[in-house]
N, C-alpha and C positions, 0 to 999 in steps of 0.2 A: 460245812465246807468253808474253807477260807476264801477271802476275796481273790487271792491269786488263783485258786482252783476253779472258781465260778466264772462261766463265760459271760455273764451279764454284769452290768454295773448296778450296785445297790441303789444309786440315785434314780435309775431308770425303772426300777420295779414299781409297778402300779399299786396304789392303795385304793380300796373300795370299802365304803361303809354299807353294811347290809342291815336294813331296818326291819323291825317286826311289823306284821300287818294283822289287823283284826278282821279284815274283810276276807271272806272265803275265796279261794282260788279254784276255779274249775279248769282242770288240766285238759284243754281242748285244742291247744296250739294257737289260739287267736290273740292272746295277750290283750284282751279288750276289757279286763276288769279295771276299775278306777285305781286300784293299788298299783298297777303297772304304770299308769300315767303319772303317778306321784313318786314312784321309786327313782332314785338317781340312775340316769342312763349313762353308760360309759362313753368315753370318746371313741372316735372311729378307730378300728383295729389297724395295727401296723404290721409290716413284714417281720416275721419272727427272727430272721437273722440280721437284717439291716436296720430295722426301725422305721423304714420309709412307709408312707401311707399305703394301705391296701388299694388295689384297683377298684374294687367294689366296696360299698359301705357295709360295715358289720358292727353291731353294737350289742351290749348285753346289759341286763339288770338282774338283781337278786333281791329276794325277800325271804322272811322266815316267820313261822309261827311255832306253837308248841309241838306240832306234829311233823312238819316238813321244812326242808330248805328248798326254795323255789328259784329256778334260774330261767330267764327268758332271753332269747336271741332274736334280733331283727337282722335279716340277711338280704341285702340287695343282690339280685341276680337277674339279668335280662333274659336268660334262657334256662329256666329251672329244669334240671334233669336229676333223676334218681332211678336206678334200675335194680340194685340189690334188694331183695326181699327176704333173704334167709338171715335169721338171727345170727349174729357174730360173723357174718361175712366181712370181708376186708373193706369196710365202708370208705376208708380214706383213699381208696383207688378212684372214687368219684368225688362228689362234693359233699362236705359234711360240716357239722359243728362239733366241738369237743369240749368236755369238762374233765379235768383231773382234780382229785382231792388228795392232798398229801397227808399221810398218817405217821410220819416220822420213819419208822422201820418198814412201812408199806405205803402204797399209794394205789388209787383206783382211777381207771380210765373209762370214759363213756364217750362213744361217738354215735351220731344220729344223722341220717340223710333225710331228704325231703319227703320220702315215703313214710318216715317214722321208724325205719329199720334201725335197730341198735346193735352195737358191738361194744362189749364191756369186758374188762380184764382187771383182776386184782394182782398187783405186783408186790412181792415180798423180797426185800434185799437179802441176799444169801448170807451176808455176815450176821444177820439178825435171826436167821432160821437155824436153830441148833436143837439137839436133843434136849428135851425138858423146857425149851423156851415156850412162850405163850402161843407161838404158831405151831408147835408140835402137837396138833390135834387132828382128829379125823377130817374136819372141814378142809384142811390143807395137807392131806396125805399125799406125798409125792408119788406113791405107787398106784393109788386108786383114782386120782383126779387127772384131768387132761391138763398137764403142766409142762412147760418148756423153760429152758434156761434162756435168758434174754440179756443182751449186753447193751442195748440202746442203739444209738446211731453208730453204725460201723463205717470206718473210713478205709477198710481193707489194707491197713498198714500192719506190718508184723507185730508191732508192740501192742496193738489194740484189736487185732482180728478176732480173738476169742472173748475178750473181756469188754469190748466197747471202749468208749473214750471217757466214761464217767469215773472219777477217782474212787468211788465206792465199789466199783466193779459190777458184777452181774446181779441179776435178780431172778427169782422164780416167777413165771407168768402163768397164772391160773385162768385158762381160757373158759372154763366151764363154771366159773363163779358168777353168781347173779346177785345184784344188789337187792336185798329183801324189800318188797313193796314199791320198787321203782315205778314211776308213772312218766310216760313220755307221749307228747302229741305234737303234730306239725300242722301247719296251714299254708297252702300255696296261694299266693295272690297272682294268679295267672293260669297258664295251661301247662301242666306237667308233661315233659317229654314231647313237646310240640314247638319246634323252633321256627315255625312260620309266623309267629307273633311275638311281640315283646312282653315280658313279664315284669312285674315289680319286684318279686322276690318271694321269700317265705319266712315264716316265723316258727319258733320252737318254744315249747313250754315243758319244763321238767320239774317233777317233785321227787325229792330224795328224802325218805323218812329218817328222822333222827334215830329211830329204833334200829335201823340197819347200819348205823355208823359206828358200831362198837369197835371194830378193828381199826378204824381210822381216827378215833377220838384222841388217842395218844395221851390219855389222862385228863382230857378236857371234859367239861360238863356236857351232858346231852339232855335237853337242848342247851345251847350255849348260855353263858352268863354275860352280863353287860361288859363289853370291852374285850371279850375273848377274841383272839385273832387266829385264823386258819390260813393255810396257803392253798389257793385254788388256781388252776389254769383254765383260761377261756380262749378258745381258738377256732379256726376255720381252715379247712383245706379246700382248694378250688382247682378243679380240672379245667385247664385252658387249652384251646386249640389254636395253632398258628400254621397256616398254609397246609391244613389237613393233618398236622401232626400234633401230638400232645406236647405241651411245654413240660419239660422235666428238669428238676423236680417240680411237682405241683406247688404253686404258691401257698404259703402258710401265713395267715394273718391272725394276729393275736392281740390281746389287751396289753400285754407287756412283753417287749422283745427279749429274746434269750441270747442274742449275739451269735448263735449257731443254729443250723437247721436241725434241731433236735427238740422235740416236745418233752422228752423225759429228763427234765432238769428241774427237780422240785425246788432247788435253791433259787430259781428264777421265777417261780410262780408268784402271782400277785398276792399281796396281803389283804385278806378280807376280815374286817373287824365287825363283830356283831353288836348291834345296839338294841337295848330293850325299849328304847323310845319307839312308840307306835308311829308308823308311817303317817297316820291321820293326825297326829299331834305335833308333827314337825312344824317349826316356825316358817 
């Protein structure tokens, strides 16, 4: 995508270095391993469209080993709420954290609420899905899978009503695709769904096995080599109430602003560079 087509500024796109860890990570949502204390923690998330600081503090960190990519979130929230319990429910209707992984001709979306309920989708750009292409396989059969055409953020204008606003057009959204071996856990520092007291917030711990990244690798090594750079989105949607009504749209706070209220902009995802330097050996 050219600079003219991309809604974000190249200079505003965040850069993050993800270091390798020798310490085992227990995916329990608490982020209490020493490796998380040593990992670089991101700055406070900002509004996805404007770049202004988020109302509540949100930060992330990432680590990797030969088996998994690990992502952790620290989420400040005075009244922690989560009600969706069904897998692949529309989690972003309430409060969530989100990770997207760009795979060039496809990308993956993961959303998690404070209960640990997940919503995940694999998107494949329609211009990359052709007879005989690498996606023309039973795993992505358009007749047998739960799949929809997706145009991204719609502005209800005639020119983009069907195709959305992204210059690449629409994508196929496979709602029933599950990331192989995914592990997710959350921990609430407070009282869930009880607004009679103040909470500190919640934390999220995610393990994404390299063995499940085949479609997203886009020719890159699995696990990564030193200096390999991927594009990943890290964000949060927050349901806010004002005078008894929901603030609409829900605020979206992200590591790197997009310039528009649309998460589905891979050209704006942060650059994540993998380092084979062990976290414990950093100066």
